[in-house]
N, CA, C and O atoms as a DFTB+ gen file, in Angstrom:
660 C
 N C O
     1  1      93.067     107.791     240.680
     2  2      91.799     107.943     239.833
     3  2      91.712     106.884     238.812
     4  3      90.617     106.410     238.508
     5  1      92.900     106.457     238.221
     6  2      92.853     105.447     237.143
     7  2      92.512     104.102     237.714
     8  3      91.955     103.313     236.952
     9  1      92.774     103.714     238.985
    10  2      92.269     102.571     239.604
    11  2      90.787     102.453     239.681
    12  3      90.145     101.458     239.344
    13  1      90.302     103.579     240.163
    14  2      88.740     103.821     240.209
    15  2      88.026     103.586     238.957
    16  3      87.024     102.876     238.879
    17  1      88.631     104.271     237.870
    18  2      88.120     104.055     236.465
    19  2      88.157     102.634     236.059
    20  3      87.214     102.070     235.503
    21  1      89.271     102.085     236.355
    22  2      89.510     100.594     235.830
    23  2      88.635      99.736     236.571
    24  3      88.085      98.805     235.983
    25  1      88.422      99.953     237.895
    26  2      87.366      99.082     238.647
    27  2      86.152      99.360     238.149
    28  3      85.495      98.349     237.900
    29  1      85.548     100.537     237.884
    30  2      84.256     100.707     237.326
    31  2      84.134      99.943     235.998
    32  3      83.207      99.163     235.778
    33  1      84.979     100.173     235.249
    34  2      84.953      99.495     233.867
    35  2      84.889      97.997     234.049
    36  3      84.117      97.322     233.368
    37  1      85.655      97.489     234.918
    38  2      85.689      96.060     235.254
    39  2      84.251      95.607     235.762
    40  3      83.696      94.632     235.256
    41  1      83.718      96.290     236.696
    42  2      82.387      95.934     237.215
    43  2      81.291      96.101     236.079
    44  3      80.353      95.305     236.041
    45  1      81.393      97.061     235.214
    46  2      80.452      97.109     234.126
    47  2      80.423      95.923     233.238
    48  3      79.377      95.363     232.911
    49  1      81.831      95.489     232.787
    50  2      81.947      94.289     231.995
    51  2      81.387      93.048     232.753
    52  3      80.730      92.187     232.168
    53  1      81.664      92.999     234.018
    54  2      81.183      91.712     234.701
    55  2      79.583      91.750     234.604
    56  3      78.958      90.733     234.301
    57  1      78.936      92.998     234.882
    58  2      77.463      93.070     234.775
    59  2      76.989      92.739     233.405
    60  3      76.011      92.005     233.259
    61  1      77.641      93.251     232.379
    62  2      77.249      92.891     231.011
    63  2      77.444      91.416     230.652
    64  3      76.596      90.848     229.963
    65  1      78.542      90.773     231.099
    66  2      78.703      89.504     231.124
    67  2      77.608      88.515     231.650
    68  3      77.136      87.591     230.988
    69  1      77.269      88.843     232.949
    70  2      76.227      88.167     233.574
    71  2      74.885      88.283     232.775
    72  3      74.138      87.312     232.651
    73  1      74.601      89.550     232.220
    74  2      73.411      89.725     231.426
    75  2      73.512      88.747     230.152
    76  3      72.565      88.055     229.780
    77  1      74.645      88.768     229.589
    78  2      74.763      87.943     228.386
    79  2      74.588      86.419     228.489
    80  3      74.181      85.739     227.548
    81  1      74.946      85.894     229.782
    82  2      74.798      84.530     230.142
    83  2      73.289      84.179     229.943
    84  3      72.945      83.195     229.288
    85  1      72.495      84.947     230.480
    86  2      71.105      84.708     230.444
    87  2      70.472      85.015     229.079
    88  3      69.246      84.968     228.972
    89  1      71.180      85.300     228.125
    90  2      70.650      85.704     226.831
    91  2      69.862      84.661     226.136
    92  3      69.055      84.946     225.252
    93  1      70.108      83.384     226.557
    94  2      69.324      82.409     225.919
    95  2      67.917      82.113     226.607
    96  3      67.050      81.383     226.125
    97  1      67.844      82.743     227.714
    98  2      66.505      82.730     228.416
    99  2      65.645      83.670     227.888
   100  3      66.097      84.586     227.200
   101  1      64.233      83.546     228.164
   102  2      63.362      84.495     227.620
   103  2      63.694      85.921     228.066
   104  3      64.313      86.131     229.108
   105  1      63.256      86.924     227.230
   106  2      63.569      88.290     227.530
   107  2      63.046      88.672     229.014
   108  3      63.773      89.342     229.747
   109  1      61.892      88.273     229.402
   110  2      61.279      88.467     230.664
   111  2      62.243      88.281     231.957
   112  3      62.201      89.006     232.951
   113  1      63.052      87.265     231.781
   114  2      64.027      86.875     232.785
   115  2      65.140      87.787     232.794
   116  3      65.861      87.820     233.792
   117  1      65.373      88.539     231.796
   118  2      66.599      89.285     231.797
   119  2      66.326      90.810     232.449
   120  3      67.132      91.732     232.325
   121  1      65.183      90.904     233.089
   122  2      64.808      92.262     233.512
   123  2      65.863      92.737     234.595
   124  3      66.037      93.941     234.781
   125  1      66.509      91.853     235.251
   126  2      67.484      92.402     236.138
   127  2      68.680      93.014     235.584
   128  3      69.487      93.640     236.271
   129  1      68.788      92.814     234.256
   130  2      69.758      93.386     233.474
   131  2      69.371      94.591     232.651
   132  3      70.052      95.027     231.723
   133  1      68.243      95.087     233.055
   134  2      67.553      96.256     232.212
   135  2      68.172      97.490     232.254
   136  3      67.764      98.361     231.486
   137  1      69.182      97.747     233.093
   138  2      69.923      99.018     233.133
   139  2      68.970     100.186     233.649
   140  3      68.976     101.285     233.094
   141  1      68.153      99.898     234.735
   142  2      67.376     100.950     235.233
   143  2      67.853     101.076     236.744
   144  3      68.419     100.161     237.342
   145  1      67.560     102.305     237.283
   146  2      68.025     102.567     238.600
   147  2      67.394     101.588     239.563
   148  3      66.283     101.101     239.353
   149  1      68.146     101.304     240.648
   150  2      67.521     100.617     241.754
   151  2      66.370     101.311     242.372
   152  3      66.342     102.541     242.340
   153  1      65.429     100.645     242.925
   154  2      64.151     101.293     243.311
   155  2      63.073     101.137     242.390
   156  3      61.908     101.179     242.785
   157  1      63.399     100.945     241.090
   158  2      62.356     100.772     240.114
   159  2      62.000      99.234     240.096
   160  3      62.868      98.362     240.069
   161  1      60.672      98.988     240.113
   162  2      60.195      97.648     240.244
   163  2      60.997      96.651     239.255
   164  3      61.093      96.902     238.053
   165  1      61.472      95.688     239.753
   166  2      62.307      94.783     238.933
   167  2      61.514      93.976     237.936
   168  3      62.085      93.412     237.004
   169  1      60.203      93.908     238.114
   170  2      59.325      93.247     237.163
   171  2      58.965      94.044     235.922
   172  3      58.357      93.556     234.970
   173  1      59.365      95.259     235.991
   174  2      59.163      96.224     234.743
   175  2      60.238      95.999     233.844
   176  3      61.403      95.962     234.241
   177  1      59.898      95.839     232.593
   178  2      60.947      95.791     231.523
   179  2      60.356      96.284     230.101
   180  3      59.176      96.222     229.757
   181  1      61.405      96.771     229.380
   182  2      60.879      97.264     228.108
   183  2      60.341      96.238     227.198
   184  3      60.779      95.090     227.124
   185  1      59.339      96.733     226.490
   186  2      58.567      95.811     225.603
   187  2      57.371      95.120     226.385
   188  3      56.501      94.504     225.769
   189  1      57.361      95.236     227.674
   190  2      56.173      94.576     228.239
   191  2      54.869      95.282     227.949
   192  3      54.882      96.511     227.880
   193  1      53.752      94.617     227.774
   194  2      52.622      95.335     227.332
   195  2      51.842      95.909     228.453
   196  3      51.928      95.416     229.577
   197  1      51.006      97.035     228.171
   198  2      50.343      97.762     229.069
   199  2      49.572      96.978     230.197
   200  3      49.634      97.309     231.381
   201  1      48.876      95.959     229.751
   202  2      47.947      95.174     230.542
   203  2      48.822      94.509     231.669
   204  3      48.454      94.576     232.842
   205  1      49.996      93.860     231.300
   206  2      50.904      93.322     232.302
   207  2      51.408      94.373     233.206
   208  3      51.385      94.229     234.429
   209  1      51.865      95.434     232.617
   210  2      52.401      96.657     233.407
   211  2      51.424      96.990     234.545
   212  3      51.777      96.970     235.724
   213  1      50.157      97.302     234.134
   214  2      49.239      97.709     235.107
   215  2      48.911      96.638     236.211
   216  3      48.473      96.945     237.320
   217  1      49.170      95.319     235.789
   218  2      49.147      94.145     236.893
   219  2      50.316      94.285     237.888
   220  3      50.155      93.972     239.067
   221  1      51.409      94.720     237.454
   222  2      52.596      94.867     238.235
   223  2      52.479      96.063     239.072
   224  3      52.615      95.968     240.292
   225  1      52.237      97.179     238.500
   226  2      52.171      98.395     239.246
   227  2      50.902      98.626     240.109
   228  3      51.027      99.264     241.154
   229  1      49.744      98.169     239.754
   230  2      48.643      98.150     240.448
   231  2      47.988      99.621     240.390
   232  3      47.987     100.263     239.340
   233  1      47.486     100.066     241.472
   234  2      46.760     101.523     241.523
   235  2      47.590     102.718     241.584
   236  3      47.169     103.858     241.392
   237  1      48.918     102.365     241.889
   238  2      49.876     103.600     241.889
   239  2      50.283     104.147     240.521
   240  3      51.457     104.340     240.207
   241  1      49.230     104.384     239.725
   242  2      49.500     104.662     238.412
   243  2      48.431     105.828     237.913
   244  3      47.227     105.751     238.157
   245  1      48.986     106.816     237.250
   246  2      48.147     107.835     236.791
   247  2      48.095     108.036     235.373
   248  3      49.155     108.308     234.809
   249  1      46.888     107.938     234.603
   250  2      47.026     108.160     233.115
   251  2      47.095     109.644     233.044
   252  3      46.266     110.382     233.577
   253  1      48.226     110.083     232.291
   254  2      48.448     111.558     232.039
   255  2      47.681     112.091     230.897
   256  3      46.984     113.101     230.990
   257  1      47.823     111.385     229.796
   258  2      47.191     111.753     228.507
   259  2      47.447     110.726     227.512
   260  3      48.317     109.867     227.663
   261  1      46.653     110.817     226.446
   262  2      46.983     110.009     225.186
   263  2      47.855     110.899     224.368
   264  3      48.133     110.565     223.217
   265  1      48.334     112.080     224.915
   266  2      49.123     113.083     224.289
   267  2      48.343     113.766     223.080
   268  3      47.192     113.448     222.780
   269  1      49.058     114.699     222.442
   270  2      48.311     115.445     221.385
   271  2      48.100     114.652     220.105
   272  3      47.339     115.057     219.225
   273  1      48.804     113.481     220.010
   274  2      48.672     112.519     218.947
   275  2      48.214     111.197     219.581
   276  3      48.297     111.006     220.794
   277  1      47.763     110.360     218.783
   278  2      47.231     109.123     219.152
   279  2      48.326     107.893     219.219
   280  3      47.988     106.735     219.467
   281  1      49.668     108.295     218.968
   282  2      50.622     107.252     218.939
   283  2      51.148     106.782     220.324
   284  3      51.800     105.738     220.343
   285  1      50.932     107.438     221.460
   286  2      51.333     106.862     222.566
   287  2      50.355     107.164     223.731
   288  3      49.515     108.063     223.724
   289  1      50.589     106.274     224.741
   290  2      49.731     106.517     226.032
   291  2      50.865     106.926     227.077
   292  3      51.952     106.348     227.049
   293  1      50.611     107.866     227.935
   294  2      51.549     108.303     228.965
   295  2      51.006     108.128     230.242
   296  3      49.917     108.649     230.484
   297  1      51.694     107.361     231.253
   298  2      51.271     107.196     232.605
   299  2      52.453     107.692     233.476
   300  3      53.619     107.684     233.082
   301  1      52.072     108.099     234.628
   302  2      53.087     108.524     235.706
   303  2      52.897     107.790     237.003
   304  3      51.809     107.291     237.291
   305  1      53.841     107.727     237.707
   306  2      53.828     107.092     238.995
   307  2      54.704     107.939     239.984
   308  3      55.880     108.187     239.720
   309  1      54.089     108.378     241.136
   310  2      54.841     108.953     242.197
   311  2      55.666     107.865     242.886
   312  3      55.271     106.700     242.853
   313  1      56.840     108.217     243.531
   314  2      57.610     107.238     244.266
   315  2      57.845     107.726     245.590
   316  3      57.673     108.909     245.884
   317  1      58.273     106.761     246.484
   318  2      58.687     107.057     247.808
   319  2      60.141     107.132     247.951
   320  3      60.625     107.161     249.083
   321  1      60.925     107.168     246.853
   322  2      62.276     107.201     246.726
   323  2      62.788     108.552     246.954
   324  3      62.244     109.560     246.503
   325  1      63.927     108.545     247.718
   326  2      64.570     109.789     248.230
   327  2      64.947     110.743     246.909
   328  3      64.620     111.928     246.842
   329  1      65.608     110.108     245.984
   330  2      66.058     110.959     244.895
   331  2      65.164     110.936     243.800
   332  3      65.250     111.897     243.034
   333  1      64.311     110.050     243.541
   334  2      63.436     109.992     242.439
   335  2      61.987     110.341     242.837
   336  3      61.366     109.605     243.604
   337  1      61.471     111.412     242.342
   338  2      60.115     111.958     242.715
   339  2      59.028     111.223     242.003
   340  3      57.961     110.940     242.549
   341  1      59.352     110.895     240.662
   342  2      58.230     110.245     239.820
   343  2      58.880     109.647     238.680
   344  3      60.033     109.910     238.340
   345  1      58.114     108.839     238.101
   346  2      58.657     108.161     236.770
   347  2      57.410     108.276     235.789
   348  3      56.245     108.155     236.166
   349  1      57.783     108.511     234.567
   350  2      56.766     108.626     233.382
   351  2      56.993     107.553     232.566
   352  3      58.160     107.231     232.343
   353  1      55.938     106.839     231.999
   354  2      56.090     105.802     231.204
   355  2      55.366     105.994     229.859
   356  3      54.205     106.404     229.829
   357  1      56.031     105.707     228.795
   358  2      55.366     105.837     227.530
   359  2      55.139     104.434     226.951
   360  3      56.011     103.565     226.971
   361  1      53.974     104.277     226.460
   362  2      53.527     103.104     225.836
   363  2      53.057     103.348     224.339
   364  3      52.338     104.313     224.079
   365  1      53.482     102.447     223.342
   366  2      53.029     102.670     222.069
   367  2      51.518     102.334     222.034
   368  3      51.088     101.364     222.657
   369  1      50.722     103.134     221.308
   370  2      49.275     102.979     221.251
   371  2      48.761     102.029     220.263
   372  3      47.552     101.939     220.047
   373  1      49.643     101.310     219.649
   374  2      49.279     100.192     218.720
   375  2      49.882      98.836     219.124
   376  3      50.566      98.679     220.135
   377  1      49.599      97.972     218.336
   378  2      50.057      96.476     218.490
   379  2      49.730      96.130     219.869
   380  3      48.576      96.267     220.276
   381  1      50.709      95.669     220.651
   382  2      50.404      95.230     221.970
   383  2      50.675      96.208     223.176
   384  3      50.848      95.850     224.341
   385  1      50.684      97.428     222.730
   386  2      50.979      98.578     223.535
   387  2      52.248      98.329     224.562
   388  3      52.123      98.273     225.785
   389  1      53.381      98.201     223.906
   390  2      54.535      98.000     224.677
   391  2      55.102      99.136     225.249
   392  3      55.015     100.230     224.692
   393  1      55.758      98.954     226.468
   394  2      56.632     100.023     227.090
   395  2      57.800     100.278     226.312
   396  3      58.537      99.368     225.933
   397  1      58.016     101.611     226.033
   398  2      59.174     101.801     225.102
   399  2      60.109     102.965     225.679
   400  3      61.251     103.144     225.256
   401  1      59.542     103.709     226.648
   402  2      60.317     104.887     227.274
   403  2      59.968     105.020     228.617
   404  3      58.825     104.789     229.011
   405  1      61.052     105.446     229.486
   406  2      60.774     105.833     230.785
   407  2      61.449     107.219     231.216
   408  3      62.626     107.388     230.899
   409  1      60.872     108.076     231.817
   410  2      61.494     109.390     232.077
   411  2      61.507     109.330     233.596
   412  3      60.430     109.371     234.191
   413  1      62.711     109.231     234.299
   414  2      62.829     109.188     235.619
   415  2      63.193     110.522     236.197
   416  3      64.299     111.007     235.955
   417  1      62.313     111.138     236.953
   418  2      62.421     112.447     237.445
   419  2      63.314     112.522     238.767
   420  3      62.871     112.025     239.802
   421  1      64.407     113.060     238.747
   422  2      65.134     113.220     239.973
   423  2      64.862     114.585     240.669
   424  3      64.131     115.425     240.143
   425  1      65.451     114.774     241.829
   426  2      65.254     116.047     242.526
   427  2      66.059     117.166     241.807
   428  3      65.576     118.297     241.750
   429  1      67.177     116.913     241.298
   430  2      67.964     117.879     240.402
   431  2      68.768     117.278     239.330
   432  3      68.907     116.058     239.251
   433  1      69.287     118.081     238.525
   434  2      70.187     117.648     237.340
   435  2      71.384     116.729     237.896
   436  3      71.634     115.625     237.412
   437  1      72.026     117.243     238.859
   438  2      73.145     116.564     239.426
   439  2      72.851     115.172     239.847
   440  3      73.695     114.302     239.633
   441  1      71.706     114.883     240.439
   442  2      71.362     113.493     240.732
   443  2      71.067     112.729     239.485
   444  3      71.442     111.560     239.399
   445  1      70.432     113.299     238.527
   446  2      70.176     112.579     237.194
   447  2      71.467     112.184     236.570
   448  3      71.631     111.054     236.108
   449  1      72.399     113.121     236.553
   450  2      73.703     112.834     235.820
   451  2      74.455     111.739     236.661
   452  3      75.014     110.793     236.106
   453  1      74.445     111.895     237.915
   454  2      75.168     110.803     238.653
   455  2      74.534     109.459     238.504
   456  3      75.274     108.476     238.494
   457  1      73.226     109.310     238.385
   458  2      72.580     108.109     238.176
   459  2      72.934     107.514     236.858
   460  3      73.247     106.329     236.744
   461  1      72.876     108.405     235.802
   462  2      73.210     107.990     234.468
   463  2      74.680     107.410     234.350
   464  3      74.934     106.391     233.708
   465  1      75.551     108.104     234.981
   466  2      76.937     107.730     234.921
   467  2      77.204     106.436     235.734
   468  3      78.088     105.660     235.373
   469  1      76.443     106.203     236.833
   470  2      76.629     105.010     237.636
   471  2      76.016     103.819     236.784
   472  3      76.562     102.715     236.797
   473  1      74.913     104.056     236.073
   474  2      74.270     103.080     235.305
   475  2      75.051     102.698     233.958
   476  3      75.217     101.536     233.586
   477  1      75.479     103.766     233.319
   478  2      75.972     103.520     231.979
   479  2      77.473     103.913     231.797
   480  3      78.046     103.626     230.747
   481  1      78.066     104.518     232.733
   482  2      79.440     104.825     232.614
   483  2      79.547     106.195     231.813
   484  3      78.622     107.006     231.862
   485  1      80.601     106.411     231.137
   486  2      80.874     107.611     230.432
   487  2      79.965     107.589     229.154
   488  3      79.737     106.539     228.554
   489  1      79.478     108.756     228.785
   490  2      78.600     108.796     227.450
   491  2      79.360     108.142     226.325
   492  3      80.551     108.417     226.181
   493  1      78.825     107.397     225.614
   494  2      79.442     106.707     224.373
   495  2      78.843     107.098     223.097
   496  3      79.081     106.441     222.083
   497  1      77.986     108.251     223.078
   498  2      77.314     108.550     221.774
   499  2      77.036     110.180     221.893
   500  3      76.434     110.679     222.844
   501  1      77.492     110.816     220.939
   502  2      77.356     112.400     220.874
   503  2      77.881     113.089     222.208
   504  3      77.412     114.183     222.522
   505  1      78.711     112.559     222.888
   506  2      79.319     113.123     224.090
   507  2      78.514     113.297     225.309
   508  3      79.045     113.590     226.380
   509  1      77.175     113.116     225.165
   510  2      76.305     113.258     226.199
   511  2      75.120     112.332     226.238
   512  3      74.143     112.538     226.958
   513  1      75.254     111.261     225.398
   514  2      74.183     110.223     225.400
   515  2      74.852     108.885     225.625
   516  3      76.076     108.778     225.700
   517  1      74.026     107.884     225.729
   518  2      74.422     106.606     225.933
   519  2      73.654     105.580     224.876
   520  3      72.437     105.670     224.717
   521  1      74.357     104.716     224.250
   522  2      73.621     103.696     223.451
   523  2      74.241     102.363     224.059
   524  3      75.452     102.155     224.134
   525  1      73.332     101.563     224.448
   526  2      73.682     100.315     225.126
   527  2      73.050      99.139     224.318
   528  3      71.874      99.145     223.954
   529  1      73.897      98.169     224.081
   530  2      73.482      96.926     223.409
   531  2      73.898      95.735     224.260
   532  3      75.073      95.564     224.587
   533  1      72.886      94.896     224.621
   534  2      73.052      93.667     225.437
   535  2      72.144      92.678     224.681
   536  3      70.978      92.886     224.342
   537  1      72.866      91.580     224.476
   538  2      72.221      90.405     223.946
   539  2      70.980      90.099     224.657
   540  3      71.002      90.017     225.885
   541  1      69.751      89.900     223.903
   542  2      68.491      89.467     224.576
   543  2      67.675      90.561     225.161
   544  3      66.599      90.342     225.718
   545  1      68.221      91.787     225.024
   546  2      67.425      93.066     225.591
   547  2      67.414      94.136     224.453
   548  3      68.435      94.437     223.835
   549  1      66.304      94.636     224.243
   550  2      66.197      95.798     223.159
   551  2      67.512      96.858     223.514
   552  3      67.999      97.082     224.622
   553  1      67.863      97.362     222.337
   554  2      68.886      98.394     222.466
   555  2      68.286      99.513     223.245
   556  3      67.106      99.837     223.110
   557  1      69.154     100.128     224.101
   558  2      68.886     101.228     224.885
   559  2      69.535     102.588     224.372
   560  3      70.674     102.615     223.906
   561  1      68.757     103.672     224.486
   562  2      69.329     104.991     224.167
   563  2      69.018     105.842     225.397
   564  3      67.896     105.793     225.903
   565  1      69.892     106.547     225.842
   566  2      69.564     107.291     227.134
   567  2      70.361     108.722     227.182
   568  3      71.455     108.848     226.633
   569  1      69.785     109.681     227.816
   570  2      70.329     111.013     228.051
   571  2      69.690     111.573     229.241
   572  3      68.699     111.068     229.768
   573  1      70.329     112.714     229.685
   574  2      69.948     113.536     230.737
   575  2      69.355     114.734     230.168
   576  3      69.970     115.367     229.311
   577  1      68.088     115.134     230.620
   578  2      67.624     116.382     230.231
   579  2      67.126     117.166     231.438
   580  3      66.105     116.769     232.000
   581  1      67.727     118.184     231.854
   582  2      67.478     118.928     233.099
   583  2      67.630     117.947     234.326
   584  3      68.734     117.475     234.601
   585  1      66.485     117.647     235.066
   586  2      66.578     116.717     236.225
   587  2      66.005     115.325     235.748
   588  3      65.636     114.500     236.584
   589  1      65.936     115.082     234.427
   590  2      65.257     113.815     234.087
   591  2      66.300     112.911     233.440
   592  3      67.122     113.402     232.666
   593  1      66.301     111.703     233.704
   594  2      67.058     110.482     233.022
   595  2      66.032     110.019     232.067
   596  3      64.961     109.600     232.508
   597  1      66.260     110.056     230.805
   598  2      65.421     109.592     229.772
   599  2      66.048     108.238     229.256
   600  3      67.194     108.225     228.805
   601  1      65.371     107.245     229.321
   602  2      65.736     105.868     228.900
   603  2      64.726     105.296     227.871
   604  3      63.563     105.062     228.200
   605  1      65.176     105.085     226.667
   606  2      64.416     104.577     225.593
   607  2      64.837     103.260     225.014
   608  3      66.022     103.012     224.793
   609  1      63.872     102.422     224.769
   610  2      64.353     101.146     224.139
   611  2      63.793     101.103     222.741
   612  3      62.720     101.628     222.445
   613  1      64.616     100.416     221.842
   614  2      64.337     100.366     220.516
   615  2      63.293      99.188     220.145
   616  3      63.630      98.063     219.774
   617  1      62.027      99.624     220.303
   618  2      60.886      98.712     220.172
   619  2      60.221      99.007     218.807
   620  3      59.756     100.118     218.556
   621  1      60.192      97.985     217.940
   622  2      59.487      98.143     216.683
   623  2      58.145      98.851     216.909
   624  3      57.388      98.648     217.858
   625  1      57.947      99.782     215.818
   626  2      56.662     100.506     215.896
   627  2      56.551     101.748     216.783
   628  3      55.677     102.600     216.618
   629  1      57.478     101.798     217.721
   630  2      57.470     103.043     218.719
   631  2      58.002     104.273     218.117
   632  3      58.678     104.179     217.093
   633  1      57.772     105.385     218.635
   634  2      58.155     106.774     218.075
   635  2      59.658     106.805     217.861
   636  3      60.051     107.455     216.892
   637  1      60.500     106.232     218.582
   638  2      61.989     106.347     218.469
   639  2      62.545     105.376     217.430
   640  3      63.644     105.577     216.912
   641  1      61.800     104.348     217.136
   642  2      62.335     103.302     216.246
   643  2      63.104     103.753     214.984
   644  3      64.226     103.324     214.712
   645  1      62.406     104.672     214.210
   646  2      62.936     105.124     212.921
   647  2      64.003     106.176     213.171
   648  3      64.678     106.555     212.214
   649  1      64.210     106.683     214.400
   650  2      65.141     107.694     214.729
   651  2      66.418     107.085     215.095
   652  3      67.391     107.823     215.250
   653  1      66.521     105.887     215.243
   654  2      67.789     105.021     215.612
   655  2      68.705     105.195     214.484
   656  3      68.293     105.097     213.328
   657  1      70.007     105.465     214.780
   658  2      70.995     105.381     213.775
   659  2      72.249     104.819     214.197
   660  3      73.175     104.703     213.394
């Protein structure tokens, strides 16, 4: 078991190293290092504005609501992926309307936990959450809630920005 853990840790460090190599490039080019499950469009990245996002996604997008408050816009997308039924996207409703949160809906909680562990390794914050820092990419905060993998980026002005500690 120790060899498997060591191999997983090694692969994670290699991935992080490769992401850091491209740190000098523009943020848009580091989208491959965005720490999102495979199957999610690789052109999507945290901080991208709503107009660019709509150009990438096309018509496979549903406006859910402006929520009870006017601080965010909520869109959802059904997928054809086996484990992921849909993805919910949160955009700040001010500034350039940046993407700051994704909620990835899995078929069950076990799949969500497995995906989180595959992407982030063992929880490194509050025993059930992940905080990820990679040069050139906004900080990521993630957790599993029921069958959902919630991935939030520290985007100035967004609802989570002031909650970061």
